[in-house]
C-alpha positions in Angstrom: -9.6 27.0 -70.6 -8.0 23.9 -71.6 -9.9 20.8 -70.8 -7.8 18.2 -67.6 -6.8 15.3 -68.7 -8.7 12.7 -68.8 -6.9 10.7 -66.7 -7.0 12.6 -64.2 -10.9 12.8 -64.4 -10.3 9.6 -63.8 -7.5 10.1 -60.4 -9.7 12.4 -58.6 -13.1 10.9 -59.1 -11.6 8.3 -57.4 -10.1 10.3 -54.7 -13.8 11.6 -54.0 -14.9 7.7 -53.7 -12.3 7.1 -51.8 -12.8 9.9 -49.3 -16.9 9.2 -49.3 -16.5 6.1 -48.7 -13.8 5.9 -46.0 -15.9 9.7 -44.2 -13.3 12.0 -42.2 -10.9 10.3 -40.4 -11.7 10.9 -36.6 -15.5 12.0 -37.8 -17.9 9.8 -35.0 -19.8 6.8 -35.9 -22.0 4.1 -34.0 -20.4 1.6 -36.5 -16.9 -0.1 -35.0 -14.6 0.7 -37.7 -13.3 -1.9 -40.8 -10.9 -3.2 -40.3 -8.8 -6.7 -42.1 -6.7 -7.2 -39.5 -8.2 -6.8 -35.5 -5.5 -8.7 -33.4 -4.1 -5.6 -31.7 -7.6 -3.9 -30.7 -9.6 -7.3 -30.2 -6.4 -10.3 -28.2 -8.7 -13.3 -27.9 -8.3 -13.2 -23.3 -10.0 -15.0 -20.3 -11.9 -13.7 -17.5 -9.8 -13.8 -14.1 -10.3 -16.9 -12.1 -11.9 -19.1 -14.8 -10.9 -22.8 -16.1 -8.3 -22.8 -19.4 -8.0 -25.6 -20.7 -4.7 -24.4 -22.9 -2.6 -24.6 -19.7 -1.8 -28.0 -18.0 -2.8 -26.7 -14.0 -6.7 -25.5 -15.7 -5.4 -22.2 -14.8 -6.5 -19.4 -16.8 -4.6 -16.8 -14.0 -0.7 -17.7 -14.3 1.3 -17.2 -10.9 4.4 -14.7 -11.2 8.0 -15.8 -11.7 9.5 -16.9 -9.4 11.5 -14.7 -7.6 9.7 -11.7 -9.1 9.5 -8.7 -7.1 7.6 -6.0 -7.2 8.1 -2.7 -7.8 8.6 -1.5 -4.4 8.8 -4.1 -2.4 12.6 -5.6 -2.3 13.6 -6.3 0.1 16.9 -5.7 1.1 17.0 -4.3 4.4 16.0 -7.5 6.6 15.7 -5.3 10.0 13.2 -2.4 8.3 11.3 -5.0 7.0 10.8 -7.6 9.9 12.1 -5.9 13.1 14.7 -8.5 13.7 18.0 -7.5 13.9 19.8 -11.1 13.5 22.7 -10.3 15.8 20.4 -9.6 18.8 16.8 -11.2 18.0 14.7 -7.5 18.6 15.5 -4.6 16.4 17.1 -2.2 19.3 15.9 0.9 17.3 13.7 2.3 14.6 15.8 1.6 11.1 15.3 5.4 10.1 15.9 8.7 10.9 13.8 10.0 13.8 12.7 13.3 13.1 9.7 15.5 13.6 8.1 14.8 10.7 8.2 10.7 11.5 7.3 11.5 14.9 3.4 13.6 13.6 2.9 11.1 11.0 3.3 8.1 14.1 1.2 10.2 15.9 -1.9 10.3 13.1 -1.5 6.9 12.3 -1.4 6.1 15.4 -4.5 7.8 16.5 -6.1 6.3 13.8 -5.8 2.6 14.5 -4.2 2.7 18.1 -5.8 4.7 19.7 -9.3 3.4 20.1 -8.0 0.5 22.2 -5.1 2.6 23.8 -5.9 5.6 24.4 -4.3 8.2 22.7 -1.7 8.8 26.5 -0.6 5.3 25.5 -2.7 3.8 29.1 -4.5 1.3 27.9 -7.9 2.7 28.7 -10.0 3.5 24.6 -12.8 2.8 24.5 -12.7 -1.1 24.3 -11.7 -1.0 27.8 -14.8 2.0 28.2 -17.4 -0.2 26.6 -16.5 -3.6 27.8 -14.3 -3.0 30.1 -11.3 -4.6 28.2 -7.6 -2.9 29.1 -4.9 -3.6 26.7 -1.4 -3.2 27.9 -0.3 0.4 28.9 2.2 1.7 27.5 4.0 3.7 30.6 4.4 -0.4 32.0 8.1 -1.0 32.7 8.2 -4.0 30.6 7.2 -2.1 27.5 9.4 0.5 28.8 11.9 -1.2 28.3 11.6 -3.3 25.2 13.0 -3.0 21.7 11.3 -0.9 19.1 11.6 -4.2 16.9 9.7 -6.1 19.1 6.2 -3.5 19.0 7.2 -3.3 15.3 6.3 -7.1 14.8 3.1 -7.1 17.6 1.7 -4.7 15.3 3.0 -6.5 11.7 1.7 -10.6 13.5 -0.9 -9.4 16.4 -0.4 -10.1 19.9 -2.9 -11.8 22.6 -6.9 -10.0 21.7 -5.1 -7.5 18.7 -4.9 -8.6 15.5 -2.3 -7.8 12.9 -1.7 -5.1 11.7 0.2 -5.4 8.5 -1.9 -5.4 5.4 -3.9 -1.5 6.9 -0.2 0.0 8.2 2.4 0.0 6.1 6.0 -0.8 7.1 6.6 2.8 7.3 4.2 4.0 9.4 4.4 0.9 11.3 8.1 2.1 12.7 6.6 6.1 13.1 4.2 4.7 15.2 6.9 3.2 17.1 8.3 6.2 17.3 5.2 8.3 18.4 5.2 5.4 21.1 8.2 6.3 22.8 7.6 10.1 22.5 4.2 9.1 24.7 6.9 7.1 27.2 9.2 10.1 27.2 6.9 13.0 28.1 4.9 10.4 31.0 8.8 9.1 32.7 9.2 13.3 32.5 5.7 14.4 34.0 6.7 11.6 36.6 9.8 12.8 37.2 8.7 16.0 38.0 5.9 15.3 39.9 8.4 13.3 42.1 10.4 15.9 42.4 8.0 18.5 43.5 8.1 19.0 47.0 
């Protein structure tokens, strides 16, 4: 068998040494890998809420660019987001298709956030009334039966009297769903009262 050229032996030896020094790719090691330039793996950073000498205002956290809109927060439909119609004031109706799914969602959200004070039937005799004798308004009084849908939305958004704002825990779509459920409670009570009034 013919001997290998000496240059091949040198090349093979160098290859074995390089593999031995580098180690198999992806092997576990407790030491950080050797990198000539770590800029992309370990960029300079600042901690949140710390001071900065780089920016003129001394803040490390930068505000978003003016006019920036977060994904899903483009408020094109003013009635949907505010409950107000520029032409008439409070939005007269819910700006969503009202179907069984919306009413069911509203019922579940109502029982989580509203029933504790307003009662599950909307009478205003929830736990707050039972334990502290603080009565919240009944949804079945004429004033609230005749109130536009946008009024309920705004009260949930901004609060009213002892009721705090629920804008943070209840998203906009769920506030409208709760309005749909309140309207259903009112319709049921009105139908029941009419049936009782017509009974002999």
